[in-house]
C-alpha positions as CSV (number, residue, x, y, z in Angstrom):
1,M,-24.6,34.2,-5.6
2,A,-23.1,33.7,-9.1
3,S,-22.1,30.2,-10.1
4,T,-19.0,29.5,-12.1
5,T,-18.5,26.6,-14.4
6,L,-14.9,25.5,-14.8
7,G,-13.5,23.7,-17.8
8,L,-11.3,20.6,-17.4
9,D,-8.1,22.6,-17.5
10,Q,-9.4,25.2,-15.1
11,S,-10.8,22.7,-12.6
12,Y,-7.5,20.7,-12.6
13,D,-5.5,23.9,-11.9
14,Y,-8.0,25.0,-9.3
15,V,-7.8,21.7,-7.4
16,R,-4.0,21.7,-7.6
17,E,-3.9,25.2,-6.1
18,H,-6.5,24.6,-3.4
19,N,-5.7,21.0,-2.5
20,E,-5.4,20.4,1.2
21,A,-4.5,17.1,2.7
22,M,-7.2,15.8,5.0
23,N,-5.3,12.8,6.3
24,R,-1.7,11.7,6.2
25,I,-1.4,7.9,6.1
26,D,2.3,7.8,6.6
27,F,2.7,6.4,10.1
28,I,4.9,3.4,10.3
29,E,5.1,1.6,13.6
30,G,8.7,1.2,14.8
31,R,9.9,-2.3,14.8
32,E,13.2,-4.1,15.2
33,E,15.0,-4.1,11.8
34,I,14.9,-7.4,9.9
35,T,18.1,-8.3,8.1
36,T,19.4,-11.4,6.3
37,Q,22.5,-12.5,4.5
38,Y,22.6,-15.4,2.0
39,D,24.8,-16.6,-0.9
40,P,24.2,-15.6,-4.6
41,G,22.0,-18.1,-6.4
42,T,20.2,-19.3,-3.2
43,L,16.8,-18.8,-1.7
44,T,16.1,-17.7,1.9
45,T,12.9,-17.2,3.9
46,V,12.4,-14.1,5.9
47,H,9.8,-13.9,8.6
48,Q,8.0,-10.5,9.0
49,H,6.7,-9.0,12.2
50,D,3.1,-9.6,11.2
51,G,3.7,-13.3,10.7
52,S,3.9,-13.2,6.9
53,I,7.0,-14.5,5.1
54,L,9.1,-13.3,2.2
55,R,11.0,-15.7,0.1
56,L,14.0,-14.0,-1.4
57,R,16.2,-15.5,-4.2
58,K,19.5,-13.8,-4.8
59,L,20.6,-13.7,-8.4
60,G,23.7,-15.6,-9.3
61,E,27.0,-13.7,-9.7
62,D,26.8,-14.6,-13.5
63,Y,23.6,-12.5,-13.9
64,D,24.0,-9.5,-16.2
65,P,21.4,-6.8,-15.3
66,S,22.3,-4.8,-18.4
67,D,20.9,-7.6,-20.6
68,K,17.3,-6.5,-21.0
69,V,16.1,-9.6,-22.8
70,A,17.6,-11.9,-20.2
71,A,16.1,-9.8,-17.4
72,M,12.6,-10.0,-18.9
73,K,13.0,-13.7,-19.4
74,R,14.1,-14.1,-15.8
75,V,11.1,-12.2,-14.5
76,Q,8.7,-14.4,-16.6
77,E,10.3,-17.6,-15.4
78,G,10.2,-16.3,-11.8
79,W,6.4,-16.1,-11.9
80,R,5.9,-19.8,-12.8
81,R,6.1,-22.6,-10.3
82,A,7.6,-26.0,-11.2
83,D,4.0,-27.3,-11.6
84,G,3.2,-24.6,-14.2
85,R,0.9,-22.5,-12.0
86,D,1.5,-18.7,-11.7
87,R,2.5,-17.3,-8.3
88,S,3.1,-14.0,-6.6
89,A,5.5,-13.9,-3.7
90,L,3.8,-10.7,-2.4
91,R,0.1,-11.8,-2.5
92,R,-1.5,-13.0,0.7
93,S,-5.0,-14.3,0.8
94,D,-5.3,-13.6,4.5
95,A,-3.9,-10.1,4.5
96,E,-6.0,-7.4,6.1
97,D,-6.7,-4.3,4.0
98,L,-6.4,-0.6,4.9
99,H,-10.1,-0.4,5.6
100,H,-9.7,-2.9,8.4
101,H,-6.7,-1.1,9.9
102,L,-8.4,2.3,9.8
103,N,-11.8,1.0,10.9
104,T,-13.6,2.7,8.1
105,V,-17.1,2.1,6.9
106,E,-18.0,-0.2,3.9
107,A,-20.2,2.5,2.2
108,P,-18.6,5.0,-0.1
109,L,-18.2,8.3,1.7
110,N,-20.2,10.2,-0.9
111,T,-23.3,8.1,0.0
112,L,-23.2,8.9,3.7
113,D,-25.4,11.5,5.3
114,T,-24.2,14.6,7.3
115,P,-24.8,13.0,10.7
116,D,-22.7,10.0,9.7
117,L,-19.8,12.2,8.5
118,C,-20.1,14.9,11.2
119,P,-21.1,13.1,14.5
120,G,-21.0,16.4,16.5
121,P,-18.8,18.2,19.0
122,S,-19.1,15.5,21.7
123,A,-17.6,12.9,19.4
124,L,-14.8,15.3,18.5
125,E,-14.1,16.0,22.2
126,R,-13.9,12.2,22.8
127,I,-11.4,11.8,20.0
128,N,-9.3,14.8,21.1
129,A,-9.3,13.5,24.7
130,S,-8.1,10.1,23.6
131,L,-5.1,11.8,21.8
132,R,-4.0,13.8,24.8
């Protein structure tokens, strides 16, 4: 069998032409819609289905979104707490990652052996039966 060496441009094009999705991680569990209303210039706390919270601050009516310098200044000010420490409203130290939700292994997939990656027809039959 002849081997072919592909250059960077060729390999990129080849992958693009032959790329097949192995998994689609686009399932979003249906939940009741969360809505809120609050006045401009105020802060509200919104509780999420997973127990996390979002704190939303609505900009005042005098805010001009076309003023780029003011917008950048506003973003920088928003990251600082009154005590001077930085913060992130979206960071959770107790959040579970995608590996936990998908129940994947810790090891990189390219380090696993064939039996670990392909457990055989009986395992596939169990998976298929559970999806019926």
